[in-house]
N, C-alpha and C positions, 0 to 999 in steps of 0.2 A: 550587507549581509550579499545582496543581490550581485553588486557589482564586483566585490571581492571575492567572492568564493562561487559564484554560480557562472557568472559570466566569463570570468579569466579562465575557468576551467572547461569551458566550452559548451556550457548549455545555451541554446540560441532559439528555441522557441519562445517568441514575444508572448504568447499568452501564458505560456507556463510561468514566463519571469513576472508576468504582471500579477499572477495567481501567488506565488512566492514573496512578492512583494507587499501582498495584501492580507495574507494570512498571519494571525498575529500569533507567533512562536510561542510568546512567553505565555499565553495564555494556556498552554498545553505542556507545561512544564510544573514541577513542584515549587511552592513557594521559596524555599532554598535555593534552586536553581535558575531563578530568574535573571540574575546579573549575568547568567553565561546561556541563556536562551538563544542568542542568535549568534553562536560560536560554531564553526564546522566541525562537531563531533557529537556523538549519540550521547545521550544524559539518561540516568536512571529514573523511572517514572514507578518505582515499587514493584513488588512481586516477582524481582527477577528480572524485569522487562525495559526495555529501554525505550524511550522516542530517538528515532533514527536522524544521523545527521541532515542538515538542509540539503547539502550535494545530491545525497542517495534520493532523498524525496523527490527532487527535480530531476534527476535523471531518470529515476522512474516513471515519473509521470510523463516526462517529455517522451520517453519510449512508448509509452501505453498511446500517444496521438490522440489526447483527447478532444472531443468535438462537442460543440454547446450543446447538442441533442442526445448525448450518449446517455445511457445508462451502465451505471459503474457498481462494481463489488469492492470492497477491500477485505482482504483475511487478514484478521490479527491488527483490530482498531487501534488498541494500544492508548494512550491518550489522546488520540483522535486529530492528531497533526495532517497526516497524508490524506485523513478523509475531509479535512477542512479544506485543502488544495484542491480535490478532486471537485469539492462541492462550489467552488468557485468556477469550475470549466466545464461541469456537466450538468445535464438536466437533473439526473435522480442519482444518489449515492447509498447504497446499502453496504452495512459493513459489520462484521462480526468478529467475537473475540471468545476464546473459550474461559476466558477468566472473569466472571461476574464483576469483580471488582473495579476491573478495569474498564469495562463497559459503562459502568456506574460514572468512573471519573470521565471517561470521552464524553458521556452525554451533558453532562455537566459543563464541560470546556466547549462543545461546539454548540450550546445554548448561549452561554456569554459571549461567544464569536458570532452568533448571528446566523448561523448556517441552519437553514428552515428546508432544505431538501435532500435530508439525511434522515435514514430509518437505519436504528442499530438494533443487535441482538447479541441475548448470550446464545452462542450455539459453536460446535465444530466445525470451523473453516474447513477444514481439510476435506470435508465432504463437499464445500460449497454452500448455496443456499438457493436449491430449485425454484424455491417459490415465486421467486421475481425473473426468473432466467428466461429468456437469454442475456447476456450480458454484452455490451460492445468494450467495456473493459474490465478485466479483473486484475488488480494488483493484490501481490500476495508479500505482506510487511513481516515474514520469517523465513528462516533459511529452509530450505527442503532438499533431500538427495535428488528427486524428481517432481514434475510437475504431478501433483495429482491427477488420473484421469476422469475424475467426476469434474473438476474443473474444465478441463478442455471442453467437456459435452456441454457444458451451461454455456459457452460461447456461440454469440451470433457467427454467421456467415462472415467474414472479414474483422471479426472481434479479435484484440490482442489481450493475451496475458502475460503481465510482467511479474518474473519470481527472481529470488536469488537462488540459485541451484548450485550445490556442492557438497562439501563435507562440513564437520562441526568447526572447523578453524577459519575455512574462506569458502566463499562462495563466487559466483559469476552472475551477474545480473543478466537475465536470458529474457528473450520476448519470444514468445510463440503466436503465431498468425495464424486463423484458420482460414482455410481456403476451402469450402463444400466439406468435403471428408478429409481433406490434407491438411496438414499442420505444417507451416513453416518456420523454421527455428534461427535464430539469430543470437550471439554471445556478445556481451557488452563489458562492462568494467567489472573490476575485481572489487568484492565487498564482504562485508563481515554482518551478518544479522543475527539477533537472537534465533533459537530454533522453533520451527512449525510444532505445536503439541496439537496431539488430535488422532484419531483412529487411523488415518492415512499419512501422519505427520512422520518425524524423523525416527525411525527405528522400527516403522510400522509397513503392512503390505500397501502397495499401490493397485486398487480395485480397475477392473476393466470398465471404463465410460458404457 
């Protein structure tokens, strides 16, 4: 998977590639999908949600520029795969999902994978998780027409948020880096994610931070 799908498509960060090689994706898919676990495509995980394709997980992680001492937040934990990759790269990972069934599933998967530096909660991720802010990294694993301002407010100075930004059918993986009270935006590759659900998700208002 790493050689054929990631390196050939331009993923170059050595730490990200190592984490992708160590994260057991087959533990994060449903039993009937195990044979397809390492194919470069999203797979259904129930409740209308999917586990993202390996390339998109790798690229989102690479754009986030993770460091060993970072505190990370993932919005939309799903089955826990992106969370597991972050757990191999960061000091502490917090992750939320609005669907309790997915949080239960992710918690079981992460325990089986031996991830001990992860804290999960059932919560509306479009509002962030202020209890543990500020974060060095926030990865939004769901599509949003714009990055909710509350997430930007929870970034540490120098922190990065990576999210698929756009409409229902296609988004662009986007990174926003905080520089004091200013924010630098970079657009990267086209992508397609399931929609961000919540108060400030798809079809909802974006609050002032």
